[in-house]
C-alpha positions in Angstrom: 17.4 14.3 19.7 15.1 11.6 18.3 15.2 8.6 20.2 13.1 5.3 20.2 12.5 2.4 17.5 10.9 2.3 14.0 9.4 -1.2 13.6 9.0 -2.6 10.2 7.1 -5.4 8.7 7.9 -6.5 5.0 5.3 -8.0 3.1 6.8 -10.0 0.1 10.4 -11.5 0.2 11.0 -12.4 -3.4 13.5 -11.3 -5.9 13.6 -7.6 -4.5 11.9 -7.9 -1.0 14.1 -10.9 0.2 17.3 -9.1 -1.1 17.3 -5.3 -1.2 14.7 -4.5 1.2 16.0 -7.0 3.8 19.7 -6.3 3.4 18.8 -2.5 3.8 16.8 -3.1 6.9 19.5 -5.4 8.2 22.1 -2.8 8.1 19.8 -0.1 9.6 18.9 -2.7 12.4 22.6 -3.3 13.2 23.9 0.5 12.7 21.2 2.9 12.1 20.3 4.9 9.3 22.4 8.2 10.0 25.4 6.8 8.3 23.4 6.6 4.7 21.8 10.3 5.1 24.9 12.1 3.7 24.4 9.7 0.4 21.1 11.3 -0.3 21.9 14.9 0.8 20.2 14.8 4.2 23.2 14.7 6.3 21.5 17.8 8.3 19.5 15.0 10.1 22.5 12.8 10.9 23.0 14.0 14.6 19.1 14.3 15.3 18.6 10.7 14.1 21.8 9.0 15.2 20.0 7.4 18.3 17.0 6.1 16.4 17.0 2.3 16.2 15.4 0.3 13.2 13.8 -3.2 13.8 12.3 -5.7 11.4 9.7 -7.3 13.4 8.1 -9.3 10.9 8.2 -10.9 7.5 4.9 -11.6 5.6 4.9 -13.9 2.4 2.4 -16.1 0.6 4.1 -19.4 1.3 5.3 -20.8 4.7 8.6 -21.8 3.1 9.4 -18.4 1.7 8.6 -16.8 5.1 10.8 -19.1 6.8 13.6 -18.7 4.2 13.4 -14.9 4.8 13.4 -15.1 8.5 16.5 -17.3 8.4 18.4 -14.9 5.9 17.7 -12.1 8.2 18.8 -14.1 11.2 22.2 -14.8 9.5 22.8 -11.1 8.7 21.8 -9.5 11.9 21.3 -12.4 14.8 17.7 -11.3 15.0 14.7 -13.3 14.0 11.7 -11.4 12.7 8.3 -13.3 13.2 7.3 -15.0 10.1 3.6 -15.0 8.9 2.3 -16.6 5.7 -1.1 -17.0 3.8 -3.3 -15.1 1.4 -3.4 -12.2 3.7 -0.4 -12.5 5.9 -0.1 -8.7 6.4 -3.1 -8.6 8.4 -1.6 -11.2 10.9 1.4 -8.8 11.1 -0.7 -5.9 11.7 -2.6 -7.5 14.5 0.6 -9.2 16.3 2.3 -5.5 16.1 0.0 -2.9 17.2 2.8 -0.5 17.3 4.2 -1.1 13.9 5.5 2.2 11.9 6.0 0.8 8.7 4.7 -1.9 6.1 7.5 -2.2 3.6 5.4 -3.7 0.7 7.4 -5.8 -2.2 4.5 -7.9 -3.5 3.8 -8.1 -7.0 2.5 -4.9 -8.5 -1.2 -5.6 -8.7 -1.2 -6.5 -5.1 0.2 -3.5 -3.6 -3.2 -1.7 -2.8 -4.9 -4.0 -0.1 -1.6 -3.9 2.0 -0.9 -0.1 2.0 -4.7 0.5 2.8 -4.9 -1.9 5.5 -1.9 -0.4 6.9 -2.8 3.3 6.4 -6.3 2.4 8.4 -4.3 1.4 11.3 -2.0 4.4 11.3 1.0 2.5 9.6 3.0 4.2 7.1 4.1 2.4 4.1 7.2 2.2 1.7 6.4 0.3 -1.4 7.7 -0.8 -4.7 7.1 0.8 -8.0 4.6 1.2 -9.5 2.7 2.0 -6.3 -0.4 0.7 -8.0 -1.8 0.1 -11.3 -5.1 1.9 -11.1 -5.9 5.6 -10.7 -8.7 5.0 -8.2 -6.3 3.0 -6.0 -3.8 5.6 -6.2 -6.0 8.5 -5.2 -7.4 6.0 -2.3 -3.9 5.6 -0.9 -3.1 9.2 -1.2 -6.4 10.3 0.6 -5.7 7.9 3.5 -2.4 8.9 3.8 -3.3 12.7 4.1 -6.0 11.9 6.5 -3.7 10.3 9.0 -0.5 12.4 8.0 1.2 8.9 7.0 4.1 8.4 4.5 3.4 6.5 1.4 7.0 6.5 0.0 7.6 4.8 -3.5 10.8 3.0 -4.2 12.0 5.3 -7.1 15.5 4.2 -6.9 16.8 5.5 -10.2 16.6 9.0 -8.9 19.4 8.4 -6.6 21.6 7.0 -9.2 24.8 9.4 -9.3 24.6 9.7 -13.0 20.9 10.8 -12.9 21.7 13.3 -10.1 24.3 15.1 -12.3 21.7 15.2 -15.1 19.1 16.5 -13.0 21.0 19.0 -11.3 23.8 20.1 -14.2 23.1 18.7 -17.4 19.3 19.5 -18.0 20.3 23.1 -17.6 23.0 22.9 -20.2 21.3 21.1 -23.0 18.3 23.7 -23.1 14.6 23.0 -23.4 14.0 19.2 -23.8 12.8 18.2 -27.4 12.6 14.4 -27.4 14.0 11.2 -25.8 14.1 7.5 -25.5 14.3 5.3 -22.3 14.7 1.7 -22.4 15.1 -1.1 -19.8 15.2 -4.7 -20.9 14.6 -7.5 -18.3 16.0 -11.1 -18.9 13.5 -13.9 -20.0 13.8 -15.6 -16.8 12.0 -12.7 -15.0 8.8 -13.3 -17.1 9.2 -17.0 -17.6 10.1 -18.4 -14.1 11.0 -15.9 -11.7 7.7 -14.3 -11.8 4.3 -16.3 -11.7 2.2 -13.4 -12.5 3.6 -12.1 -15.8 -0.2 -12.4 -17.3 -1.3 -9.8 -14.7 1.6 -7.3 -15.7 3.5 -6.2 -18.7 7.2 -4.8 -19.3 6.0 -1.2 -19.2 4.0 -1.5 -16.2 6.9 -3.5 -14.2 10.1 -1.5 -15.2 8.7 1.5 -17.2 7.8 3.3 -14.0 11.6 3.7 -13.2 11.9 6.0 -16.3 8.6 7.8 -16.2 9.2 8.9 -12.8 12.7 10.0 -13.7 11.7 12.0 -16.7 9.1 13.5 -14.3 11.9 14.1 -11.5 14.1 15.8 -14.1 11.4 18.3 -15.4 8.3 18.3 -13.3 6.3 18.5 -16.4 3.0 16.4 -16.4 1.9 14.1 -19.6 -0.6 15.4 -22.0 -1.0 12.6 -24.3 0.1 8.9 -25.0 0.0 6.2 -27.3 1.2 2.4 -26.8 1.6 -0.7 -28.7 2.8 -4.1 -27.4 4.1 -7.5 -29.1 3.1 -11.2 -28.0 5.6 -13.5 -29.8 8.1 -15.1 -27.5 6.4 -16.1 -24.0 3.2 -17.4 -26.0 5.6 -20.2 -27.0 5.8 -21.4 -23.5 1.9 -20.7 -22.9 2.2 -17.4 -21.0 -0.4 -15.0 -22.6 1.6 -12.0 -21.8 3.3 -9.1 -23.6 7.1 -9.7 -24.7 7.5 -5.8 -25.2 5.8 -2.6 -24.9 6.4 0.8 -26.5 4.8 4.0 -25.0 5.2 7.5 -26.3 4.4 10.3 -24.0 4.2 13.8 -24.6 4.6 16.4 -22.0 3.3 20.0 -21.0 6.7 21.3 -21.5 6.8 20.0 -25.3 8.9 17.3 -24.9 8.2 13.7 -26.3 9.6 10.5 -24.6 9.4 7.1 -26.0 9.7 4.4 -23.2 10.8 1.0 -24.6 10.5 -1.9 -22.4 10.8 -5.9 -22.7 11.4 -8.9 -20.6 12.6 -11.4 -23.0 16.4 -10.7 -23.0 18.3 -14.0 -23.8 20.0 -15.5 -20.5 23.5 -15.1 -22.3 23.4 -11.4 -22.6 26.4 -10.0 -20.7 24.8 -7.8 -18.1 21.7 -8.4 -15.4 19.5 -6.0 -17.7 19.9 -3.4 -20.6 19.1 0.1 -19.8 19.7 3.5 -20.8 18.2 6.8 -21.7 18.9 10.0 -24.0 17.4 13.6 -24.2 17.8 15.9 -27.0 17.6 19.5 -25.9 17.5 22.6 -28.0 21.0 23.4 -27.0 22.6 19.9 -26.6 22.0 16.1 -25.8 22.6 13.9 -22.9 23.1 10.1 -23.4 23.5 7.8 -20.3 24.0 4.0 -20.7 23.3 2.4 -17.4 24.0 -1.2 -18.7 27.6 -0.6 -19.7 29.4 2.2 -17.8 32.9 0.9 -18.7 33.2 -1.9 -16.3 33.6 -5.3 -18.0 35.2 -8.6 -17.2 35.5 -12.2 -18.7 36.7 -15.4 -17.6 37.2 -19.1 -18.9 33.7 -20.7 -19.1 32.1 -17.5 -17.9 31.9 -15.4 -21.0 32.0 -11.4 -21.1 30.1 -9.6 -18.2 29.2 -6.2 -17.2 28.0 -5.5 -13.7 26.4 -2.1 -12.3 28.3 -1.5 -9.3 26.3 1.7 -8.6 23.0 -0.1 -7.9 24.1 -2.2 -4.9 27.5 -3.2 -3.7 29.2 -5.0 -0.6 31.5 -3.3 1.5 33.6 -5.5 3.7 33.7 -4.4 7.4 36.4 -5.0 10.0 34.0 -7.8 11.6 34.0 -9.8 8.3 30.4 -8.9 7.5 29.6 -6.7 4.2 27.7 -3.3 4.5 25.0 -2.9 1.5 25.2 0.5 -0.2 24.2 1.9 -3.4 21.4 3.9 -5.0 19.3 0.8 -4.7 19.2 1.2 -1.1 19.2 5.1 -1.1 15.3 5.4 -1.8 14.5 3.1 1.1 16.6 5.1 3.5 14.9 8.2 2.4 11.4 6.7 3.2 12.7 5.4 6.6 14.0 8.8 7.5 10.7 10.7 6.4 8.7 8.2 8.7 11.2 9.0 11.6 10.6 12.7 11.2 6.9 12.3 11.6 7.0 9.9 14.7 9.8 11.8 16.4 10.1 15.4 15.2 6.2 15.9 14.3 6.7 16.5 10.9 3.5 17.0 8.6 3.5 15.5 5.0 4.1 19.1 3.4 7.2 19.3 5.5 8.9 16.3 3.8 8.3 17.3 0.2 11.4 16.9 -1.9 13.0 14.5 0.6 11.6 11.3 -0.7 9.5 9.9 -3.8 5.9 10.7 -2.7 2.6 9.0 -3.5 1.5 12.2 -5.4 4.6 12.0 -7.7 4.0 8.2 -7.8 0.4 9.3 -9.0 1.8 10.5 -12.3 3.5 7.2 -13.3 0.0 5.5 -12.3 -1.8 7.5 -14.7 0.8 6.8 -17.4 0.3 2.8 -16.5 -3.4 2.8 -16.4 -3.9 4.6 -20.0 -1.1 2.8 -21.4 -2.4 -0.7 -20.7 -6.0 0.4 -22.2 -4.4 1.8 -25.3 -2.0 -0.8 -25.8 -4.6 -3.6 -25.6 -6.7 -1.8 -28.1 -4.2 -1.2 -30.5 -3.0 -4.9 -30.1 -6.6 -6.0 -30.9 -7.0 -3.7 -33.9 -3.7 -4.9 -35.4 -4.7 -8.5 -35.2 -8.0 -7.3 -36.9 -5.8 -5.9 -39.7 -6.4 -2.3 -38.7 -4.2 0.5 -37.9 -3.1 1.1 -34.1 -4.6 4.4 -33.9 -5.9 4.6 -30.3 -4.3 7.2 -27.9 -4.9 8.8 -24.7 -5.0 12.2 -23.2 -4.6 13.9 -19.7 -5.6 17.0 -18.1 -7.7 18.7 -15.6 -10.7 16.6 -16.5 -8.9 13.1 -16.0 -7.9 10.6 -18.6 -9.5 10.2 -22.0 -9.1 7.5 -24.3 -9.4 8.3 -28.2 -10.5 5.6 -30.0 -11.5 6.4 -33.7 -13.0 2.8 -34.5 -15.7 3.5 -31.9 -19.1 4.8 -32.6 -19.2 8.7 -32.8 -20.5 9.3 -29.4 -18.0 7.0 -27.8 -14.5 8.2 -29.8 -13.7 10.2 -26.6 -14.1 8.0 -23.6 -13.4 9.2 -20.2 -12.1 6.5 -18.0 -11.1 8.7 -15.1 -12.4 12.0 -13.9 -10.1 13.7 -11.5 -7.3 16.0 -12.7 -3.9 14.5 -13.5 
């Protein structure tokens, strides 16, 4: 029977960190994680993990105001007040103050994940981080190597794997529709995300931000690696507000098993759209097809002055308790629970990383998405520049044992094939 405490520090308490992460850890702090394990098919560990306690010991953000706000929210949910840290590198303060820390939960902007995770791994601290794990292949491999050296978990929050519809597709429908031929996957975010919620839109793009949900899901379905990619993007809406960022990006990826999937993402959906986001995917196989609309699942309501609305009740939902508080469950939480369980198995059961494969979204799996994000960024930017110059968007990328190659027909003959990363994908 495992006994002891898993101590967590949350780095980043914005839209996702301050809501999903904190509420998930708040529930685990009050009641443990054992009650959530059946949802993710890991109920074999319920008895073993029932005594394990979870404690959020610190919240680290860039500003003092956000740190104190997060601290107060957590106190409202649990009665416990984690320490608050703020500044340019607040995670270093949290690590110094808590030498027995077990997990850094990282919900910073995408391009800032790496220094936080590596600082933790250097001190023997596991990581649970938001997707994508990073934006650069060298950074991804640095995380993986550090995690392997220390037998430390780096779990990536790929929560779409845990959507019950997607579980049905992976374990049943993919077997019915035959070998995959082609498909589409789309996730369209509201304009407020790029215009006001995030201050770092120019450091990212819609595909890098939400495309990883789908690239990981497709890889999770079939376990097939990418072999080629092409990408284009558009800048029309955000530039009106002085933001030099892509409105939308489309990426087509060809895989080893022969399927071709087009990923389409934007973050300029008007505010009066009836759902939080617009999302779905389709896969055509040799013997059938699956369509999955994650935006409209049949739940719709409207009221005077409120317009027509839809909700995704599967992502997270409040469950009233007898004491008047509300539990927080859904596939948006499941991925975090899987990561915490993996850490607990290392700490209390002596598990090795190889023992944990298949029980949480690993850094090695996340590396596939990083390869796509890294290559798509380069291909997209070159094609955008060439289109502005009146040329065809003819740049593409290839993946293989020799790494990532950019194919640019507009370069000099000896530069048409440019190797941008040399480790096998």
